[in-house]
C-alpha positions in Angstrom: 88.5 96.7 95.3 86.4 95.8 92.2 88.9 97.8 90.2 91.4 95.0 90.7 91.4 91.6 88.8 89.9 88.6 90.7 92.0 87.0 93.4 94.3 90.0 93.7 95.7 90.9 97.1 94.9 94.3 98.7 98.5 95.3 98.5 98.0 95.8 94.8 95.5 98.6 95.6 98.1 100.4 97.7 100.7 100.2 95.0 98.3 101.4 92.4 97.3 104.3 94.6 100.9 105.3 95.2 101.5 105.1 91.4 98.6 107.5 91.0 100.1 110.0 93.5 103.5 109.9 91.8 101.8 110.2 88.4 100.0 113.3 89.4 103.0 115.2 90.7 105.2 113.9 87.9 102.7 115.3 85.3 102.6 118.6 87.2 106.3 119.2 87.5 107.2 117.9 84.0 105.2 120.9 82.5 106.0 123.4 85.3 109.7 122.6 85.1 110.1 123.8 81.5 108.0 126.9 82.2 109.7 127.7 85.5 113.3 127.4 84.3 112.4 129.5 81.2 111.1 132.2 83.5 114.3 132.0 85.4 116.1 132.9 82.2 117.7 129.6 81.4 118.2 128.6 77.7 116.7 125.4 76.2 120.2 123.9 76.3 120.5 124.5 80.1 117.0 123.1 80.6 118.0 120.0 78.6 121.1 119.7 80.8 118.9 119.7 84.0 116.6 117.0 82.4 119.7 114.9 81.5 120.9 115.2 85.1 117.5 114.0 86.4 117.5 111.0 84.1 121.2 110.1 84.9 120.4 110.3 88.6 117.4 108.1 88.3 119.5 105.5 86.4 122.2 105.6 89.1 119.7 105.1 91.9 117.9 102.3 90.0 121.2 100.6 89.4 122.0 100.6 93.1 118.5 99.0 93.7 119.1 96.4 91.1 122.6 95.4 92.3 122.4 95.9 96.0 118.7 96.2 96.8 118.2 92.5 97.6 120.1 93.1 100.9 117.2 95.2 102.2 113.4 94.8 102.2 111.5 96.5 99.5 109.4 98.4 102.0 112.6 99.9 103.5 113.7 101.0 100.1 110.4 102.6 99.3 110.6 104.5 102.6 114.0 105.8 101.7 112.7 106.8 98.2 109.8 108.7 99.8 112.2 110.6 102.0 114.4 111.5 99.0 111.3 112.6 97.2 110.4 115.0 100.0 113.9 116.4 100.0 113.9 116.9 96.2 110.7 118.9 96.2 111.9 121.1 99.0 115.3 121.6 97.3 113.8 122.7 94.0 111.5 125.1 95.8 114.3 126.6 97.9 116.8 127.7 95.2 117.1 129.1 91.8 120.9 128.6 91.3 121.6 126.5 88.2 124.4 124.3 89.8 122.3 123.6 92.8 119.2 122.7 90.7 121.4 120.4 88.6 122.8 118.7 91.6 119.3 118.2 93.2 118.0 117.0 89.9 120.7 114.3 89.8 120.5 113.0 93.3 116.7 113.5 93.6 113.6 111.7 92.3 112.0 114.3 90.1 110.7 112.9 86.8 110.7 115.1 83.7 109.0 112.6 81.5 105.4 111.5 80.9 106.3 108.0 82.0 107.9 106.6 85.2 111.7 106.5 85.4 112.0 106.8 89.1 113.6 104.4 91.6 110.1 103.5 92.8 109.2 101.8 89.5 111.2 98.5 89.6 110.3 98.0 93.3 106.6 98.5 92.7 106.6 96.4 89.5 108.2 93.4 91.2 105.8 93.7 94.2 102.7 93.7 92.0 103.7 90.3 90.5 103.4 88.7 93.9 99.8 90.0 94.4 98.0 88.4 91.5 97.8 85.1 89.5 99.8 84.9 86.2 96.6 85.0 84.1 95.7 88.4 85.7 99.2 89.9 85.6 98.9 91.9 82.3 95.4 93.1 83.4 96.8 94.3 86.7 99.7 96.1 85.0 97.2 97.7 82.7 95.4 99.1 85.7 98.7 100.2 87.2 99.7 102.0 84.0 96.2 103.5 83.6 96.2 105.1 87.1 99.7 106.4 86.6 98.8 107.8 83.2 95.4 109.3 84.0 96.7 110.9 87.2 99.7 112.2 85.2 97.3 113.7 82.7 95.4 115.5 85.5 98.7 116.7 86.9 99.6 118.2 83.5 96.2 119.9 83.5 96.7 121.2 87.1 99.6 123.4 85.8 96.8 125.8 84.8 96.2 126.6 88.5 99.5 128.5 89.1 99.0 130.4 85.8 95.5 131.4 86.9 96.7 132.4 90.3 99.3 134.6 88.7 96.7 136.2 86.4 94.2 137.0 89.2 96.5 137.9 92.1 99.6 139.9 92.7 101.7 136.7 92.9 104.1 136.3 90.0 103.9 133.3 87.6 107.4 132.3 88.7 106.4 132.2 92.3 103.2 130.3 91.5 105.0 127.7 89.5 107.6 127.3 92.3 104.8 126.2 94.6 104.4 123.1 92.4 107.7 121.7 93.9 106.3 122.0 97.4 103.3 120.0 96.2 105.8 117.4 95.0 107.3 117.3 98.4 103.9 116.9 100.1 103.2 113.9 97.8 106.4 112.3 99.1 104.9 112.5 102.6 101.7 110.9 101.4 103.7 108.0 99.8 105.7 107.5 103.0 102.4 107.0 104.9 100.9 104.8 102.2 103.8 102.4 102.0 103.5 101.7 105.7 100.3 99.8 104.9 102.0 97.2 102.8 102.1 93.6 104.1 104.8 91.0 103.8 102.9 89.5 100.8 104.9 91.8 98.6 108.1 90.2 99.7 107.4 86.6 100.9 110.0 85.1 103.2 110.0 81.9 101.1 111.1 83.7 98.0 113.3 86.6 98.8 114.5 88.8 96.0 117.9 88.0 94.6 120.3 88.8 91.7 119.8 87.6 88.1 120.4 84.0 87.5 119.1 81.7 84.7 117.3 84.6 83.0 120.4 86.9 82.7 120.9 86.6 79.0 117.2 87.2 78.2 117.1 90.2 80.5 120.2 91.7 79.1 118.9 91.4 75.5 115.6 93.0 76.5 117.5 95.8 78.3 119.5 96.6 75.2 116.4 96.9 73.1 114.6 98.9 75.7 117.6 101.2 75.8 117.1 102.0 72.1 113.5 102.8 72.7 114.4 105.0 75.7 117.1 106.7 73.7 114.5 107.8 71.2 112.1 108.7 73.9 114.7 110.9 75.5 114.3 113.4 72.7 110.6 113.9 73.4 110.3 113.8 77.2 107.3 115.7 78.3 109.2 118.8 79.5 110.9 119.2 76.1 107.8 118.4 74.1 106.1 121.3 76.0 109.2 123.4 75.3 108.9 122.7 71.6 105.3 123.6 71.6 106.1 126.9 73.4 108.8 127.8 70.8 107.2 126.4 67.6 103.6 127.5 68.1 103.9 130.0 71.0 101.5 127.8 73.0 100.8 129.1 76.5 101.5 127.0 79.6 97.8 126.4 80.1 97.2 125.3 76.6 100.2 123.0 76.7 98.9 121.5 80.0 95.5 120.9 78.4 97.0 119.2 75.4 99.1 116.9 77.6 96.1 116.2 79.7 94.2 115.0 76.6 97.1 112.9 75.3 97.9 111.5 78.8 94.2 110.5 79.3 94.1 108.7 75.9 97.4 107.0 76.6 96.3 105.8 80.0 93.0 104.4 78.7 94.7 102.6 75.9 96.3 100.2 78.5 93.0 98.3 78.9 92.9 97.7 75.1 96.5 96.4 75.4 95.4 93.9 78.0 92.6 92.7 75.7 95.0 92.5 72.7 97.7 90.7 74.6 95.2 87.9 75.5 94.5 87.4 71.8 97.7 88.1 69.9 100.4 87.8 72.6 102.5 90.3 74.5 105.3 90.9 71.9 102.9 91.4 69.0 100.9 93.8 71.2 104.0 95.8 72.0 105.1 96.1 68.3 101.9 96.5 66.4 100.6 99.3 68.5 104.0 101.1 69.1 105.1 101.2 65.5 102.3 103.3 64.0 102.5 105.7 67.0 106.1 106.4 66.0 105.2 107.1 62.4 102.8 109.8 63.7 105.6 111.2 65.8 108.0 111.5 62.8 105.3 113.3 60.8 104.4 115.8 63.4 107.2 118.4 62.8 106.2 118.5 59.1 102.7 119.7 59.8 102.2 123.3 58.6 100.0 124.5 61.5 99.1 123.8 65.1 95.8 121.9 64.5 97.4 119.3 62.2 100.4 118.9 64.6 98.1 118.4 67.5 96.0 115.9 65.6 99.1 113.7 65.0 100.1 114.0 68.7 96.7 112.9 69.8 96.7 110.0 67.4 100.1 109.0 68.7 98.8 109.1 72.3 96.1 106.6 71.4 98.8 104.0 70.6 102.1 105.0 72.1 101.5 103.6 75.6 99.8 100.3 74.9 103.2 98.6 75.1 103.8 99.7 78.7 101.7 97.1 80.6 102.5 94.4 78.0 106.3 95.2 78.3 106.2 95.0 82.1 104.1 91.9 82.1 106.5 90.2 79.6 109.6 90.9 81.6 108.0 89.6 84.8 106.8 86.5 83.0 110.1 85.4 81.4 112.1 85.5 84.6 111.7 83.5 87.9 109.9 85.2 90.8 113.1 85.6 92.7 114.7 87.5 89.8 111.8 89.9 89.2 113.2 92.8 91.3 116.6 92.6 89.7 115.1 92.1 86.2 112.9 95.2 86.7 116.0 97.2 87.7 118.3 95.9 85.0 115.7 96.7 82.3 115.0 100.1 83.7 118.6 101.3 84.4 119.7 101.2 80.8 116.5 102.9 79.8 117.2 105.8 82.1 120.9 106.0 81.0 119.9 105.9 77.3 117.3 108.6 77.8 119.7 110.8 79.7 121.9 112.3 76.9 119.1 113.1 74.3 117.5 115.9 76.3 120.7 117.9 76.2 120.9 117.3 72.4 117.3 118.1 72.0 117.7 121.3 74.0 120.6 122.3 71.7 118.6 121.5 68.6 115.7 123.6 69.9 118.1 126.5 70.6 119.0 126.5 66.9 115.8 125.5 65.2 112.1 125.3 65.9 111.5 122.6 63.3 111.2 119.6 65.6 114.2 117.5 64.7 114.0 115.8 68.2 110.6 114.4 67.3 111.9 113.0 64.0 114.9 111.3 65.6 112.8 110.0 68.4 110.3 108.4 66.1 113.0 106.7 63.9 114.8 105.3 66.9 111.7 103.9 68.5 110.5 102.4 65.2 113.8 100.6 64.8 113.3 99.2 68.3 109.9 97.9 67.4 111.2 96.0 64.4 114.2 94.5 66.3 112.0 93.4 69.2 109.7 91.6 66.8 112.6 89.8 65.1 114.4 88.8 68.3 111.5 87.8 70.6 108.5 86.9 68.6 109.1 83.2 69.5 110.0 83.7 73.2 106.7 83.3 74.9 105.7 83.6 78.5 104.1 80.5 80.2 100.5 81.7 79.8 101.0 81.9 76.0 102.7 78.5 75.7 99.4 76.8 74.6 99.3 78.9 71.4 100.5 77.4 68.2 103.9 78.5 66.9 
């Protein structure tokens, strides 16, 4: 595949393809979820509780992978995750009862965010590291993030389909949106078949995955910082950002889907710029100096007097907000040993999911009492604080490929 960096194993192509499939259905259900639950009559607070349950469940599953996952092959764990994904989609499509939806959200794999917080993420991230040389690692993660982001953007846009079906047929909008969850289940089947094509290259016998060792302190410090970033991000997960747009500007489902398609596309494409920047100024500087201005735009958005100005800031934010994603992943994989990568990916992602779990409920409560957009302000301030702390604590901790640069 010419899309892949030189000397990259074909398994990387499979993992990038599965990331795209998951990205598409995540983008679809993250928008459909807020609209669907609203049509069921649930309040913003209850919607926030469901989102919190999803994030807590993802954190619990990722914790199990990080602490016990080294006893099983990664392919086996991915097969199990695919089966759970199928069950999640079928479960959401089969019931409208709040307690049941909350339970399925907790034990399942559904992702209410624009990013990836699922159990698949740490497994795929650690596998990708084994498929390419160190000099190509950030470029490969940029491609991985790009495919996930661009497919997620198209997934957000695809939410226009159920609305169009409802407008042009006798099918209700609620029924049309419900079909999105069956699409999610079908994607799980596709993943299951795709993972069967992975070779043993992603888990070489000479270097089996293990628990954290020498890199434990570094990983824990990074996990704490990433948790602060995720705590802020939990206030503006895609489902709740769409909900704020519905309430503040009375945006339709189709219009919200189109906006999230635009912002998702820009965020995805920015990953390639991040790879270019990281090669010149380093991974930590790339993370901080792109992420910080994006958070300033986020804080300012609720203060905009009209929809066009608010949308302008959201678009500007999308140009910068995801550049840190491939750089962050590459950095974590670089500062630990190969055997620690799966555990490091899990340990840095579990606290992120836990930290992001409570804010959706708080954001739902805020949106129930005010349309101003306090969740966006809080999110931007927390994430900006993370940027400054990351720069202070890790600007001198460089991965091997940056060791030749002067200090």
